[in-house]
FINU-83403 format. One line per field, with one value per residue (C-alpha): residue in three letters; chain; x, y, z. Coordinates in Angstrom, 1 decimal, always signed. Last residue first. Example, Ala and Ser with C-alpha at 12.3 -4.5 7.8 and 13.67 -1.06 7.14 Angstrom:
2
residu	[SER;ALA]
chaine	[A;A]
east	[+13.7;+12.3]
north	[-1.1;-4.5]
up	[+7.1;+7.8]
// end
This chain:
105
residu	[ASN;VAL;PHE;ALA;PHE;VAL;SER;GLN;VAL;LEU;ASP;PRO;LEU;MET;LYS;LEU;LYS;ASP;GLN;LEU;ALA;LEU;ASN;LEU;ARG;ASP;LEU;HIS;CYS;LEU;MET;ASP;VAL;LEU;PHE;ALA;LEU;ASP;MET;ILE;TRP;LYS;PRO;ASP;SER;LEU;GLU;PRO;TYR;ASP;LYS;ASP;LYS;GLU;GLU;MET;PHE;LEU;LYS;VAL;ALA;ASP;LEU;LEU;GLU;SER;PHE;ARG;SER;LEU;VAL;LYS;SER;LYS;SER;LEU;TRP;ARG;VAL;THR;CYS;HIS;LEU;SER;LEU;ASP;GLY;PRO;LEU;GLY;GLN;ASP;LEU;GLU;ALA;ILE;LEU;ASN;LYS;PHE;GLN;ARG;HIS;ARG;MET]
chaine	[A;A;A;A;A;A;A;A;A;A;A;A;A;A;A;A;A;A;A;A;A;A;A;A;A;A;A;A;A;A;A;A;A;A;A;A;A;A;A;A;A;A;A;A;A;A;A;A;A;A;A;A;A;A;A;A;A;A;A;A;A;A;A;A;A;A;A;A;A;A;A;A;A;A;A;A;A;A;A;A;A;A;A;A;A;A;A;A;A;A;A;A;A;A;A;A;A;A;A;A;A;A;A;A;A]
east	[+85.2;+87.8;+85.3;+82.9;+86.0;+86.9;+83.4;+83.0;+86.3;+84.8;+81.6;+83.5;+85.5;+82.3;+81.0;+80.0;+83.1;+82.5;+86.0;+86.1;+82.8;+84.3;+87.4;+85.3;+83.1;+86.2;+87.7;+84.7;+84.8;+88.5;+87.7;+85.1;+87.1;+90.0;+87.9;+86.5;+90.0;+91.2;+88.3;+89.0;+92.7;+91.5;+89.2;+91.8;+90.2;+91.6;+94.9;+95.5;+96.4;+96.9;+96.8;+95.7;+93.8;+90.4;+91.2;+92.1;+88.7;+86.9;+88.6;+88.0;+84.4;+84.1;+85.8;+83.7;+82.2;+85.6;+87.2;+84.3;+85.1;+88.8;+88.1;+85.7;+88.3;+90.8;+88.5;+89.4;+93.1;+93.0;+93.9;+97.0;+97.4;+94.3;+92.6;+89.3;+87.2;+83.8;+80.7;+77.3;+76.7;+73.9;+76.6;+75.2;+77.8;+78.1;+78.3;+81.0;+82.9;+82.5;+84.1;+86.9;+87.6;+87.5;+90.2;+92.2;+92.4]
north	[+127.7;+126.8;+126.4;+124.2;+122.1;+121.6;+120.6;+118.2;+116.5;+116.1;+114.6;+112.3;+111.0;+110.2;+112.5;+111.2;+112.3;+115.9;+117.6;+118.7;+120.6;+122.3;+123.5;+124.8;+126.8;+128.2;+129.0;+130.9;+132.9;+133.6;+134.8;+137.2;+138.6;+139.0;+140.9;+143.2;+143.9;+144.7;+147.1;+148.8;+149.1;+150.8;+153.0;+154.4;+155.3;+152.5;+152.7;+156.1;+154.6;+157.5;+157.0;+159.8;+157.5;+158.9;+158.7;+155.0;+154.4;+156.1;+154.2;+150.9;+151.7;+152.6;+149.2;+147.1;+144.9;+144.6;+143.6;+141.0;+139.7;+139.5;+137.7;+135.2;+134.7;+134.0;+131.4;+128.5;+129.4;+129.1;+132.4;+132.7;+136.3;+136.6;+139.9;+138.7;+141.7;+142.5;+140.6;+140.8;+143.2;+145.9;+148.6;+150.5;+153.2;+153.4;+149.6;+149.6;+152.4;+150.3;+147.2;+149.5;+150.9;+147.4;+146.3;+149.4;+148.4]
up	[+120.2;+122.8;+125.6;+123.6;+122.6;+126.1;+127.3;+124.2;+125.3;+128.8;+127.3;+125.1;+128.2;+130.2;+132.8;+136.2;+138.1;+137.2;+137.5;+133.9;+134.2;+137.3;+135.4;+132.4;+134.7;+136.5;+133.2;+132.1;+135.3;+134.8;+131.2;+132.4;+135.3;+132.9;+130.4;+133.2;+134.4;+130.8;+130.4;+133.7;+132.6;+129.3;+131.3;+133.5;+136.8;+138.9;+137.1;+138.4;+141.9;+144.2;+148.0;+150.1;+152.5;+151.6;+148.0;+148.4;+150.1;+147.3;+144.6;+146.5;+146.9;+143.2;+142.5;+144.6;+141.9;+140.3;+143.5;+144.0;+140.5;+141.4;+144.5;+142.8;+140.0;+142.6;+144.2;+141.9;+142.1;+146.0;+147.7;+149.9;+150.8;+152.7;+152.6;+151.2;+149.8;+151.5;+152.6;+150.8;+148.1;+148.4;+147.8;+150.9;+150.6;+154.5;+154.7;+152.0;+154.1;+157.2;+155.5;+154.3;+157.8;+159.2;+156.6;+157.4;+161.1]
// end
């Protein structure tokens, strides 16, 4: 019920973003960054939805928490790219090592 209400709210706000947030409890590690990124994109809609439901989550308006969220989203996106680079079957070992060093530096 609430998922449908949230989808309707996003449609009303015309966020210009396809889909909504995944509500599945088990999200694969690689897609966790996508879910977190999507949550970050929809943060204003999430805050509005929570206000309509009389739920108070002060973190959603805390600038420090929002900065930490943005940092986490950014880091997870970089880790996803590194993970995909390391899974490339056509790369030789020196290329894989270079990918790790490039990530670290």
